[in-house]
C-alpha positions as CSV (number, residue, x, y, z in Angstrom):
1,X,-45.5,30.7,83.3
2,X,-44.9,34.0,81.5
3,X,-47.7,35.9,79.8
4,X,-47.7,38.3,77.0
5,X,-46.2,41.7,77.9
6,X,-43.7,40.3,80.5
7,X,-40.0,40.6,80.1
8,X,-37.5,37.8,79.7
9,X,-33.8,38.7,80.4
10,X,-31.0,36.8,78.6
11,X,-27.4,36.9,79.8
12,X,-25.3,35.7,76.9
13,X,-22.7,36.5,74.3
14,X,-23.6,36.6,70.6
15,X,-24.3,32.9,70.0
16,X,-27.2,30.8,68.6
17,X,-29.0,30.5,71.9
18,X,-29.3,34.3,72.0
19,X,-31.1,34.5,68.7
20,X,-33.3,31.4,69.4
21,X,-34.3,32.9,72.7
22,X,-35.2,36.2,71.1
23,X,-37.4,34.7,68.4
24,X,-39.0,32.4,71.0
25,X,-39.8,35.4,73.3
26,X,-41.3,37.3,70.4
27,X,-43.5,34.3,69.4
28,X,-44.9,34.3,72.9
29,X,-45.6,38.1,73.0
30,X,-42.7,38.7,75.4
31,X,-40.1,41.5,75.5
32,X,-36.5,40.4,75.2
33,X,-33.9,42.1,77.4
34,X,-30.2,41.4,76.7
35,X,-27.5,41.4,79.3
36,X,-23.8,41.1,78.7
37,X,-21.5,38.7,80.8
38,X,-19.0,41.6,80.6
39,X,-21.2,43.6,82.8
40,X,-20.5,43.6,86.6
41,X,-23.0,42.1,88.9
42,X,-24.4,45.5,90.0
43,X,-24.9,46.5,86.4
44,X,-26.7,43.3,85.7
45,X,-28.8,43.7,88.8
46,X,-29.9,47.2,87.8
47,X,-31.2,46.0,84.5
48,X,-33.0,43.0,86.0
49,X,-34.7,45.0,88.6
50,X,-35.5,48.0,86.4
51,X,-37.0,46.0,83.6
52,X,-39.0,43.8,86.0
53,X,-37.8,40.5,84.5
54,X,-39.3,37.3,86.0
55,X,-37.1,34.9,84.1
56,X,-33.4,35.0,83.3
57,X,-31.9,32.7,80.7
58,X,-28.1,32.6,81.3
59,X,-24.9,31.1,80.2
60,X,-22.8,29.8,83.2
61,X,-19.3,30.6,81.9
62,X,-17.7,33.3,79.9
63,X,-14.2,32.2,78.8
64,X,-12.4,31.5,82.1
65,X,-15.0,33.4,84.1
66,X,-17.5,31.4,86.3
67,X,-20.8,33.3,86.1
68,X,-22.5,31.1,88.7
69,X,-21.8,33.4,91.7
70,X,-23.6,36.2,89.9
71,X,-26.5,34.0,88.9
72,X,-26.9,32.6,92.4
73,X,-27.0,36.2,93.8
74,X,-29.6,37.3,91.3
75,X,-31.7,34.2,92.0
76,X,-31.6,34.7,95.8
77,X,-32.1,38.5,95.9
78,X,-34.4,39.1,93.0
79,X,-36.5,36.0,93.2
80,X,-35.8,35.2,89.6
81,X,-36.3,31.9,87.9
82,X,-33.0,31.2,86.1
83,X,-32.6,28.8,83.2
84,X,-28.9,27.9,82.7
85,X,-27.0,26.7,79.7
86,X,-23.4,25.7,79.4
87,X,-20.4,26.9,77.4
88,X,-21.1,24.5,74.5
89,X,-23.6,25.5,71.9
90,X,-26.8,23.5,72.1
91,X,-27.8,21.6,69.0
92,X,-31.2,22.1,67.5
93,X,-32.8,21.3,64.2
94,X,-32.3,24.0,61.7
95,X,-35.6,23.2,60.0
96,X,-37.6,23.6,63.2
97,X,-40.2,26.3,63.2
98,X,-41.4,28.6,66.0
99,X,-45.1,28.9,66.7
100,X,-45.8,32.6,66.3
101,X,-49.4,32.3,67.5
102,X,-48.8,34.4,70.5
103,X,-46.9,37.2,68.7
104,X,-47.9,40.7,69.7
105,X,-46.7,43.5,67.5
106,X,-48.0,46.1,70.0
107,X,-45.6,44.8,72.7
108,X,-42.0,46.1,72.7
109,X,-39.6,43.7,70.9
110,X,-36.6,44.6,73.1
111,X,-35.4,46.9,75.9
112,X,-32.0,48.2,75.1
113,X,-30.1,49.9,78.0
114,X,-28.1,53.1,77.4
115,X,-24.4,53.2,78.4
116,X,-25.1,55.2,81.6
117,X,-22.3,57.7,81.0
118,X,-24.4,60.6,82.5
119,X,-26.1,58.6,85.2
120,X,-27.7,55.2,85.7
121,X,-28.4,53.4,82.4
122,X,-31.9,53.7,81.2
123,X,-34.0,51.2,79.2
124,X,-35.2,52.2,75.8
125,X,-38.3,50.4,74.5
126,X,-37.8,49.3,70.9
127,X,-40.8,48.3,68.9
128,X,-41.0,45.5,66.3
129,X,-42.0,48.2,63.8
130,X,-39.0,50.3,64.7
131,X,-36.5,47.5,64.2
132,X,-38.2,46.4,61.0
133,X,-38.5,50.0,59.6
134,X,-34.8,50.8,60.3
135,X,-33.6,47.6,58.7
136,X,-35.9,47.7,55.7
137,X,-35.2,51.3,54.9
138,X,-31.4,50.7,55.1
139,X,-31.9,47.7,52.7
140,X,-33.9,49.8,50.3
141,X,-31.7,52.9,50.4
142,X,-28.3,51.4,50.7
143,X,-28.2,47.7,49.9
144,X,-30.9,47.2,47.3
145,X,-32.0,43.5,46.8
146,X,-28.9,42.1,48.6
147,X,-29.3,38.5,49.7
148,X,-27.5,39.1,53.0
149,X,-24.5,37.1,54.1
150,X,-23.1,38.8,57.2
151,X,-21.2,38.3,60.4
152,X,-22.6,39.5,63.7
153,X,-20.0,39.8,66.5
154,X,-21.3,42.9,68.3
155,X,-23.2,42.4,71.5
156,X,-26.9,41.6,70.9
157,X,-27.9,43.8,73.9
158,X,-26.9,46.8,71.7
159,X,-29.1,48.3,69.0
160,X,-26.4,48.1,66.3
161,X,-26.3,44.3,66.2
162,X,-30.1,44.0,66.5
163,X,-31.3,46.5,64.0
164,X,-28.3,46.0,61.7
165,X,-27.0,42.4,61.2
166,X,-29.8,40.4,62.7
167,X,-32.8,42.4,61.3
168,X,-31.2,42.8,57.9
169,X,-30.9,39.0,57.6
170,X,-34.4,38.3,58.9
171,X,-36.0,40.9,56.6
172,X,-34.0,40.4,53.4
173,X,-33.4,36.7,53.9
174,X,-29.9,35.3,53.9
175,X,-27.3,33.9,56.3
176,X,-26.1,35.0,59.7
177,X,-22.8,34.0,61.1
178,X,-22.5,34.6,64.9
179,X,-19.3,35.0,66.8
180,X,-19.0,35.7,70.6
181,X,-16.2,38.3,70.2
182,X,-14.5,40.2,67.4
183,X,-11.3,38.6,65.9
184,X,-9.7,40.5,63.0
185,X,-7.9,37.5,61.5
186,X,-11.0,35.2,61.8
187,X,-13.2,37.8,60.3
188,X,-10.9,38.2,57.2
189,X,-10.9,34.4,56.8
190,X,-14.7,34.1,57.2
191,X,-15.3,36.8,54.5
192,X,-13.3,34.7,52.0
193,X,-14.5,31.3,53.1
194,X,-18.2,32.1,53.3
195,X,-18.4,34.8,50.7
196,X,-19.8,37.5,53.0
197,X,-21.3,40.5,51.2
198,X,-22.1,42.8,54.2
199,X,-20.0,43.7,57.2
200,X,-21.2,45.7,60.2
201,X,-18.6,47.1,62.6
202,X,-17.4,50.0,64.7
203,X,-14.3,52.1,63.8
204,X,-11.9,50.3,66.1
205,X,-12.8,47.0,64.4
206,X,-12.2,48.5,60.9
207,X,-8.8,49.8,62.0
208,X,-7.9,46.3,63.4
209,X,-8.9,44.6,60.1
210,X,-6.8,47.0,58.0
211,X,-3.8,46.7,60.4
212,X,-3.9,42.9,60.4
213,X,-1.0,41.2,58.6
214,X,-3.4,39.1,56.5
215,X,-5.4,42.1,55.2
216,X,-3.5,42.8,52.0
217,X,-3.6,39.2,50.8
218,X,-7.2,38.5,51.9
219,X,-9.9,37.8,49.3
220,X,-12.5,40.5,49.9
221,X,-14.0,40.3,46.4
222,X,-17.5,39.3,47.6
223,X,-17.8,42.1,50.2
224,X,-20.1,44.7,48.7
225,X,-21.0,46.9,51.7
226,X,-19.3,47.9,55.0
227,X,-21.8,49.4,57.5
228,X,-20.4,51.2,60.5
229,X,-21.5,53.4,63.4
230,X,-20.5,54.8,66.8
231,X,-17.9,57.2,65.3
232,X,-16.0,58.3,62.2
233,X,-13.6,56.0,60.5
234,X,-9.9,56.9,60.6
235,X,-8.0,57.6,57.4
236,X,-5.8,54.7,56.4
């Protein structure tokens, strides 16, 4: 029942359903608004009301946390239609294609909310052109003709994961590996097993990788670029 220009909110970790919902929303001319299950109910409510979302696509559990009380509250008090999915990843045909007949480049791709450190968080409208420009210029200026193989384990409701890992893989072509939360040991193992060539992270993640017992013996030979933000890296 949504029409072009409306907003669809998605409460999820970094998992396949998040990316599928984003591409589906774009194909219908909708704006995707990400929510984190780590946010408190009041924080979620602020975003839902502020962006004017009519539909919320939401996971029902986050680890041991039951998210249903929050969902029921949003449903009752905001009049939202909520589409729920469980803790297990849904299966879908990798060869399936999305109908982009309703795609509208003039409609914002996503709304990313600020941290709210100096007041209530504010929604920043990010255009399709903005995401594509940032990713394409980074590829041209820094990574060249890299056929991207990268891990995305940062929250998709933040601009770093969207305009970095996701957009790089979509524009350059390549392979995305998604993980719901950062794990230093698993990241080192994945780099070796899947021959990752690009890694995006924040300084605390880089420190955890270097400090991990398996770091010295890990095969990082395929890793060509490490892209980081949100602060300076500490000296080893």
